[in-house]
Structures are given as structure tokens and as C-alpha cells.
Residue frames as qw, qx, qy, qz and C-alpha x, y, z in Angstrom:
[[0.126, -0.656, 0.707, 0.231, -25.26, 34.21, 13.68],
 [0.882, 0.305, -0.194, -0.303, -25.30, 31.68, 10.88],
 [0.568, 0.468, -0.650, 0.191, -21.83, 30.26, 11.58],
 [0.418, -0.487, 0.572, -0.511, -22.53, 29.45, 15.22],
 [0.299, 0.129, -0.944, -0.052, -22.04, 25.75, 15.92],
 [0.168, 0.158, 0.789, -0.569, -24.67, 25.69, 18.66],
 [0.518, 0.417, 0.194, -0.721, -27.46, 26.78, 16.28],
 [0.253, 0.277, -0.790, -0.486, -26.83, 24.10, 13.63],
 [0.813, 0.004, 0.094, -0.574, -29.69, 21.76, 12.80],
 [0.772, 0.295, -0.560, -0.063, -27.51, 18.82, 11.62],
 [0.894, -0.440, -0.059, 0.065, -26.28, 16.12, 13.93],
 [0.262, -0.820, 0.483, 0.159, -22.77, 16.49, 15.31],
 [0.537, -0.264, 0.744, 0.296, -20.21, 14.83, 13.08],
 [0.602, 0.569, 0.537, 0.158, -22.19, 15.22, 9.85],
 [0.068, -0.747, 0.248, 0.613, -19.87, 17.28, 7.75],
 [0.816, 0.457, 0.355, 0.005, -20.64, 16.48, 4.08],
 [0.575, 0.773, -0.086, 0.252, -18.01, 18.72, 2.53],
 [0.481, -0.831, 0.277, 0.045, -15.36, 18.60, 5.23],
 [0.269, 0.705, -0.656, -0.022, -11.66, 17.90, 4.90],
 [0.251, -0.314, 0.887, -0.228, -11.78, 14.80, 7.12],
 [0.820, 0.184, -0.048, -0.540, -14.16, 12.91, 4.86],
 [0.413, -0.281, 0.865, 0.055, -13.73, 9.14, 4.94],
 [0.430, 0.173, -0.670, -0.580, -14.43, 6.86, 2.00],
 [0.752, -0.082, 0.401, -0.516, -17.31, 4.47, 2.42],
 [0.944, 0.308, 0.042, -0.106, -16.36, 2.11, -0.42],
 [0.621, -0.420, 0.513, 0.418, -13.17, 0.20, -1.08],
 [0.242, 0.604, -0.434, -0.623, -11.54, 0.74, -4.47],
 [0.434, 0.202, -0.814, -0.328, -11.79, -2.98, -5.42],
 [0.844, -0.302, -0.187, -0.402, -13.95, -5.91, -4.36],
 [0.631, -0.556, 0.524, -0.133, -12.81, -8.30, -1.63],
 [0.932, 0.176, 0.301, 0.099, -12.38, -11.09, -4.18],
 [0.575, 0.755, -0.116, 0.293, -10.13, -8.98, -6.39],
 [0.150, -0.822, 0.462, -0.298, -8.00, -7.89, -3.44],
 [0.812, -0.331, 0.473, -0.086, -7.71, -11.47, -2.14],
 [0.888, 0.376, 0.180, 0.194, -6.63, -12.78, -5.56],
 [0.345, 0.842, -0.250, 0.331, -4.12, -9.97, -5.94],
 [0.444, -0.712, 0.490, -0.237, -2.71, -10.72, -2.48],
 [0.913, -0.082, 0.398, 0.036, -2.36, -14.41, -3.31],
 [0.746, 0.611, 0.025, 0.266, -0.63, -13.59, -6.58],
 [0.069, 0.865, -0.373, 0.329, 1.79, -11.21, -4.88],
 [0.667, -0.526, 0.502, -0.163, 2.51, -13.74, -2.11],
 [0.936, 0.180, 0.282, 0.109, 3.10, -16.48, -4.68],
 [0.558, 0.759, -0.140, 0.305, 5.47, -14.27, -6.67],
 [0.211, -0.801, 0.478, -0.293, 7.45, -13.43, -3.54],
 [0.838, -0.284, 0.459, -0.085, 7.60, -17.10, -2.52],
 [0.878, 0.416, 0.134, 0.193, 8.79, -18.18, -5.98],
 [0.311, 0.851, -0.278, 0.319, 11.43, -15.43, -6.04],
 [0.463, -0.680, 0.522, -0.226, 12.77, -16.42, -2.61],
 [0.909, -0.053, 0.413, 0.022, 12.93, -20.08, -3.62],
 [0.743, 0.628, 0.012, 0.230, 14.63, -19.21, -6.93],
 [0.064, 0.869, -0.397, 0.289, 17.26, -17.07, -5.19],
 [0.541, -0.544, 0.604, -0.217, 18.02, -19.83, -2.65],
 [0.967, 0.219, 0.029, -0.128, 18.11, -22.68, -5.18],
 [0.685, -0.381, 0.481, 0.393, 21.17, -24.79, -5.75],
 [0.093, 0.583, -0.466, -0.659, 23.18, -24.05, -8.90],
 [0.058, -0.053, 0.927, 0.367, 22.26, -27.35, -10.57],
 [0.267, 0.540, 0.747, -0.283, 18.49, -26.77, -10.16],
 [0.129, 0.292, 0.497, 0.807, 16.54, -25.24, -13.02],
 [0.308, -0.061, 0.121, -0.942, 13.67, -22.76, -12.89],
 [0.690, -0.141, -0.523, -0.481, 11.30, -25.66, -13.66],
 [0.562, -0.128, -0.745, 0.336, 12.55, -27.55, -10.60],
 [0.031, -0.036, -0.425, 0.904, 11.90, -24.49, -8.44],
 [0.514, -0.083, -0.187, -0.833, 8.37, -24.12, -9.85],
 [0.704, -0.152, -0.671, -0.177, 7.63, -27.79, -9.15],
 [0.414, -0.125, -0.676, 0.597, 8.91, -27.45, -5.58],
 [0.146, -0.025, 0.202, -0.968, 6.89, -24.25, -5.06],
 [0.641, -0.086, -0.258, -0.718, 3.64, -25.89, -6.19],
 [0.611, -0.272, 0.655, -0.352, 4.31, -29.15, -4.35],
 [0.905, 0.346, 0.025, -0.247, 4.35, -31.31, -7.49],
 [0.213, 0.694, -0.687, -0.007, 8.07, -32.15, -7.35],
 [0.981, -0.069, -0.177, -0.032, 9.17, -35.78, -7.36],
 [0.709, -0.597, 0.239, 0.292, 12.32, -37.01, -5.61],
 [0.716, 0.171, 0.336, 0.587, 14.23, -37.08, -8.90],
 [0.198, 0.845, 0.193, 0.458, 13.40, -33.39, -9.38],
 [0.390, -0.902, 0.094, -0.158, 14.81, -32.40, -6.00],
 [0.812, -0.385, 0.273, 0.343, 18.03, -34.47, -5.94],
 [0.016, -0.740, 0.435, 0.513, 21.19, -33.27, -7.68],
 [0.863, 0.484, -0.054, -0.136, 21.72, -34.50, -11.22],
 [0.687, -0.453, 0.470, 0.320, 24.77, -36.64, -11.90]]
């Protein structure tokens, strides 16, 4: 009997053409995935800050606050 599992010469679990094949490689490098994650996180953070901004603040003020380069005159309401 050729199809008998007990007479197979391969080690158990070695199923080269099976349906439950797992990938050994990731689709992108770790560096690429980390940079993409940082970019996505930054975009989400900027969007949340922009949505919650006060009406008198501009998009530039939000960007300065998001990057931490804002000065007190950028964060106080204009008169």
C-alpha cells in the first residue's frame, strides 16, 4: 500500500505540497515594516490632533505641536 501513512519514509509533519503550508519569509523586511508602522502612527496622530484643534489654529500650528517644535506663541490663541 503506497498511501499508508505508517510506511512513509519522511518525517512526520513534512508535507511539502500540503494545504497547511506556512510561509517561511515575511513579505517585507523588518526595517520597511517598522518605517511603515511609524508613518501610519504619525498620520493617525496628526489626524487626531487636527480634528481636535481649536478653530483659530492652523494646520501649521498642529504640525508644529505634533513634532514638538511649537513655541508658546504658536499654541496660544491669536488676538
